[in-house]
C-alpha positions in Angstrom: 0.1 0.1 -0.1 1.4 3.5 -1.1 2.0 5.9 1.8 0.9 9.5 1.1 3.5 11.9 2.6 2.3 14.1 5.5 3.0 17.2 3.4 0.5 16.1 0.8 -2.0 15.0 3.4 -1.9 18.4 4.8 -2.5 20.1 1.4 -5.5 17.9 0.8 -7.0 18.9 4.1 -6.4 22.7 3.2 -7.9 22.0 -0.2 -11.0 20.5 1.4 -11.2 23.4 3.9 -11.2 26.0 1.0 -13.6 24.1 -1.0 -16.1 24.1 2.1 -15.8 27.9 2.4 -16.8 28.5 -1.0 -20.3 28.8 -0.4 -23.1 30.8 -2.2 -24.6 32.6 0.7 -27.7 33.7 -1.1 -28.6 30.3 -2.4 -27.4 28.3 0.7 -28.4 30.6 3.5 -31.4 32.9 2.0 -32.7 30.0 -0.3 -32.6 32.5 -3.3 -32.6 30.6 -6.5 -32.2 33.5 -8.8 -28.8 33.3 -10.7 -28.6 36.9 -11.9 -26.3 38.8 -9.6 -26.3 41.3 -8.0 -29.7 40.7 -6.5 -32.1 43.8 -6.2 -33.4 44.6 -2.8 -36.6 43.0 -3.1 -35.1 39.8 -4.0 -32.5 40.0 -1.2 -35.2 40.4 1.3 -37.4 37.8 -0.4 -40.2 40.4 -1.0 -42.5 40.9 -4.1 -41.2 43.4 -6.5 -42.1 47.0 -5.4 -43.6 46.1 -2.1 -44.7 49.2 -0.4 -45.7 47.9 3.0 -42.9 49.2 5.5 -43.9 46.9 8.3 -43.6 43.9 6.2 -40.3 44.9 4.6 -38.9 45.3 8.3 -40.4 42.1 9.4 -38.7 40.2 6.5 -35.5 42.1 7.4 -35.6 40.9 11.1 -36.3 37.2 10.3 -33.4 37.1 7.7 -31.1 39.0 10.1 -31.8 36.6 13.0 -31.2 33.6 10.5 -27.9 35.0 9.3 -26.6 35.8 12.7 -26.7 31.8 13.2 -23.6 31.7 10.8 -21.7 34.6 12.5 -19.2 32.3 14.2 -16.2 30.2 13.1 -15.0 30.3 9.4 -18.1 32.2 8.1 -17.8 35.4 10.2 -16.8 37.6 7.3 -19.4 36.1 4.9 -22.2 36.6 7.5 -21.1 40.1 8.3 -21.0 41.1 4.8 -24.6 39.8 4.1 -26.0 41.3 7.3 -24.7 44.7 6.0 -26.3 44.0 2.6 -29.7 43.2 4.3 -29.4 46.4 6.3 -28.6 48.5 3.4 -31.8 46.9 1.6 -34.1 47.4 4.5 -33.0 51.1 5.1 -33.5 52.0 1.3 -36.9 50.3 1.1 -38.4 52.0 4.2 -37.1 55.4 3.2 -39.8 57.0 1.4 -37.7 59.2 -0.9 -34.9 56.8 -1.5 -37.5 53.8 -2.3 -39.1 55.9 -4.8 -35.6 56.8 -6.4 -34.7 53.1 -6.3 -37.9 51.9 -7.6 -37.7 54.4 -10.7 -34.3 52.8 -11.3 -35.7 49.4 -11.6 -38.4 50.5 -14.1 -41.3 51.4 -11.9 -43.3 54.2 -13.5 -44.4 56.5 -10.6 -45.1 60.1 -11.0 -42.5 62.3 -9.3 -45.3 64.2 -7.4 -46.8 60.7 -6.2 -45.6 59.5 -3.0 -45.0 55.7 -2.3 -47.5 54.6 0.0 -50.0 56.5 2.1 -48.4 58.9 4.6 -50.2 59.0 8.1 -49.4 61.6 10.9 -47.9 60.3 14.1 -51.4 60.8 16.0 -53.1 58.6 13.4 -50.6 55.9 13.8 -50.6 55.8 17.4 -54.4 55.5 17.4 -54.7 53.4 14.3 -52.2 50.9 15.4 -53.6 50.9 19.0 -50.4 51.9 20.7 -52.2 54.5 22.7 -55.9 55.1 23.5 -57.5 58.4 22.9 -57.2 59.4 26.7 -53.3 58.4 26.6 -52.7 60.6 23.3 -54.5 63.4 24.8 -52.3 63.1 28.0 -49.1 63.0 25.6 -50.3 65.9 23.6 -50.8 68.0 26.6 -47.4 67.1 28.1 -45.8 67.9 24.7 -47.2 71.2 24.6 -46.4 72.1 28.2 -42.8 70.8 28.1 -42.1 71.8 24.6 -41.1 68.4 23.2 -42.1 66.4 20.3 -45.2 64.1 20.6 -42.9 60.9 20.2 -40.7 62.2 23.1 -43.7 62.9 25.3 -45.0 59.3 24.8 -41.5 57.9 25.7 -41.1 60.3 28.7 -44.6 59.5 30.0 -43.8 55.8 29.4 -47.1 55.3 27.5 -45.5 52.8 25.2 -42.2 51.1 24.6 -39.5 53.3 22.9 -39.1 51.2 20.0 -42.6 51.1 19.2 -43.0 54.9 19.4 -40.0 55.4 17.3 -41.2 52.9 14.6 -44.4 55.0 14.6 -42.6 58.4 14.3 -40.1 57.0 11.6 -43.4 56.0 9.6 -44.9 59.5 10.0 -41.6 61.2 8.8 -41.2 58.9 5.9 -37.9 57.8 7.1 -36.5 54.2 7.9 -35.9 53.0 11.3 -32.8 51.4 12.7 -32.0 49.2 15.5 -28.3 49.9 16.6 -28.2 46.5 18.3 -28.6 44.9 14.7 -26.8 47.6 12.7 -23.8 49.1 14.5 -22.1 52.4 14.2 -19.7 52.6 11.1 -16.3 52.3 12.4 -14.9 54.2 9.3 -17.0 57.1 9.3 -17.5 57.6 13.1 -14.0 59.1 13.7 -14.5 61.6 10.9 -17.7 63.3 12.5 -17.1 66.4 14.6 -17.8 65.0 18.2 -19.3 68.4 19.3 -21.8 68.4 16.4 -22.6 64.7 17.1 -23.4 65.3 20.8 -25.4 68.5 20.1 -27.5 67.1 17.4 -27.6 63.5 18.4 -26.6 61.3 15.6 -24.1 58.7 14.6 -23.1 57.3 11.1 -24.2 53.7 10.4 -23.2 53.2 6.8 -22.8 54.5 3.3 -25.0 53.0 0.6 -25.7 53.9 -2.9 -23.6 57.1 -2.5 -25.3 58.3 0.5 -24.2 58.5 4.0 -26.8 57.2 6.6 -27.0 58.8 10.0 -29.0 57.4 12.8 -30.8 60.0 15.0 -33.9 60.1 17.1 -35.2 63.1 15.3 -35.1 64.5 11.6 -31.5 66.2 11.0 -31.0 69.9 11.1 -30.7 71.3 7.6 -27.7 73.2 8.3 -26.0 70.1 9.8 -26.9 68.1 6.9 -25.4 70.7 4.5 -22.0 70.7 6.5 -21.9 66.9 6.4 -22.6 66.7 2.8 -19.9 69.4 2.0 -17.4 67.5 4.4 -18.0 63.9 3.0 -19.0 65.1 -0.7 -22.2 63.0 -0.8 -25.8 63.2 0.1 -26.7 62.6 3.8 -29.9 60.7 4.9 -31.4 60.1 8.3 -32.6 57.0 9.8 -34.8 57.1 13.0 -33.3 55.1 16.2 -34.3 54.9 19.8 -33.0 57.7 21.9 -31.4 55.4 24.6 -29.4 53.5 21.7 -28.3 56.9 20.2 -27.1 58.3 23.6 -25.1 54.9 24.3 -23.4 55.2 21.0 -22.5 59.0 21.4 -21.2 58.2 24.9 -19.0 55.3 23.3 -17.8 57.1 20.2 -18.0 60.9 21.1 -16.8 61.3 24.8 -16.0 64.9 25.7 -12.3 64.3 25.1 -13.0 62.8 21.5 -10.7 64.0 18.7 -12.1 64.3 15.2 -9.8 62.7 12.2 -9.6 64.4 9.1 -12.4 63.4 6.4 -11.3 61.3 3.5 -12.7 60.8 0.0 -16.0 59.2 -0.3 -16.2 55.9 -1.8 -16.3 56.4 -5.6 -15.8 60.0 -5.7 -12.0 59.8 -6.6 -11.5 63.1 -4.7 -11.1 64.1 -1.0 -13.8 66.7 0.1 -12.4 69.7 1.6 -12.3 70.0 5.3 -15.1 72.2 6.7 -13.3 74.9 8.8 -14.3 75.1 12.4 -16.2 78.1 13.4 -13.8 80.5 15.3 -14.9 81.3 18.9 -16.1 84.8 19.1 -13.5 87.2 20.6 -14.6 88.7 23.8 -14.6 92.5 24.0 -11.9 93.9 26.2 -12.8 96.5 28.7 -10.3 99.0 29.9 -10.7 101.5 32.8 -11.1 105.1 31.5 -8.3 107.6 32.3 -9.5 110.9 33.7 -10.1 113.5 31.2 -7.7 116.4 30.8 -8.9 119.9 31.0 -8.7 120.2 27.0 -10.6 116.9 26.8 -13.4 118.3 29.1 -13.6 121.6 27.0 -13.7 119.6 23.7 -16.6 117.3 25.0 -18.5 120.3 26.3 -18.3 122.1 22.9 -19.5 119.1 21.0 -22.5 118.8 23.4 -23.5 122.5 22.9 -23.2 122.3 19.2 -25.3 118.9 19.2 -28.0 120.6 21.3 -28.2 123.7 19.1 -28.2 121.6 16.0 -31.1 119.4 17.4 -33.2 122.4 18.4 -32.9 124.0 15.1 -33.5 120.8 13.1 -36.8 120.2 15.3 -38.1 123.8 14.6 -37.1 123.6 10.8 -39.2 120.3 10.6 -42.1 121.7 12.5 -42.5 125.0 10.7 -41.1 124.4 7.1 -41.7 120.8 6.5 -44.8 120.1 8.4 -46.0 123.8 8.1 -47.2 124.0 11.6 -47.3 127.0 14.0 -45.1 126.8 17.0 -46.6 126.1 20.5 -44.3 127.3 23.0 -45.8 125.4 25.9 -45.5 122.1 23.9 -42.7 122.5 21.5 -40.0 124.0 24.0 -40.2 121.1 26.2 -40.0 118.4 23.4 -37.1 120.4 21.8 -35.1 120.4 25.1 -35.7 116.6 25.6 -34.4 115.8 22.1 -31.4 118.2 22.6 -30.7 116.2 25.9 -30.9 112.9 24.2 -28.7 114.1 21.3 -26.2 115.5 23.9 -25.9 112.3 25.9 -25.3 110.3 22.7 -22.6 112.8 21.4 -21.1 112.4 25.0 -21.1 108.7 24.8 -19.6 108.4 21.3 -16.7 110.7 22.1 -16.1 108.6 25.2 -16.0 105.3 23.2 -13.5 106.9 21.0 -11.3 107.6 23.9 -11.3 111.3 23.3 
């Protein structure tokens, strides 16, 4: 019997191992038989083409996310993480009202530009129609919102009338934005250090990914337009918001943007080929310095007195000229003299202060 050298035995084992790792994650894990690649987002989430039900889209995503996480150990860590990212990108796009409309159009869906995808409901309607709150609870939240000056979604959470994730899901639907769970889709380690820590803390957002040339930020509220403009200039790509639970955002900000966090220089966005120009930090306002005034000399006192007299006389003459020539009214000594003196006094005081500020 021919003995196989140990070296060749090891080679055979390595070849078997490599063959085992060459799997088709779409076919083997997601049970998708389609051979045309890349898959579109509807195929990836196993949805019918142009599905508009955001809740159904999220449910499919969560089921697939939980299924793929079973493979997130051992030799399939990289494949599973890459697939989880693809699933998250698909869900965030298809539950974003504006991005979904653009994406559907790119796939050939004929939708008028002015026609929104799906029917948009207000947060009040969603809370009632989905039986998240009773009418009495909604009224209580509305009164608290008006009294404290917070949004209705935050009022419901602070009053503990419903679970935070349920409330923020409803809020995301009312805004036409996707909802993201940071426990399932973590902060993007590549873009996080490039965000200004002060801006992230002040406006409560963290970056989660870049998809289809857009930077996706997670926040418990719609982003300020000025902040969006600054970030778009910094990263040279459009910015979109995904709604997240406030507690998750606070935890992420505490981790990635503590008080001593330092911002790294932004780099070129993927596919742009050029590095965006860094946004200059707003210089702090220079505080006005106050100096003790020196005593006036005799010449300075005389000069100030002359200016005050000239100003008073000019004011009285201007008042009389306006009254008699412009308005063509007769002078009333009992009324006009006190008015003229008051105006003269005010003008003297102004002249006095101007001279003082100039250091005369």
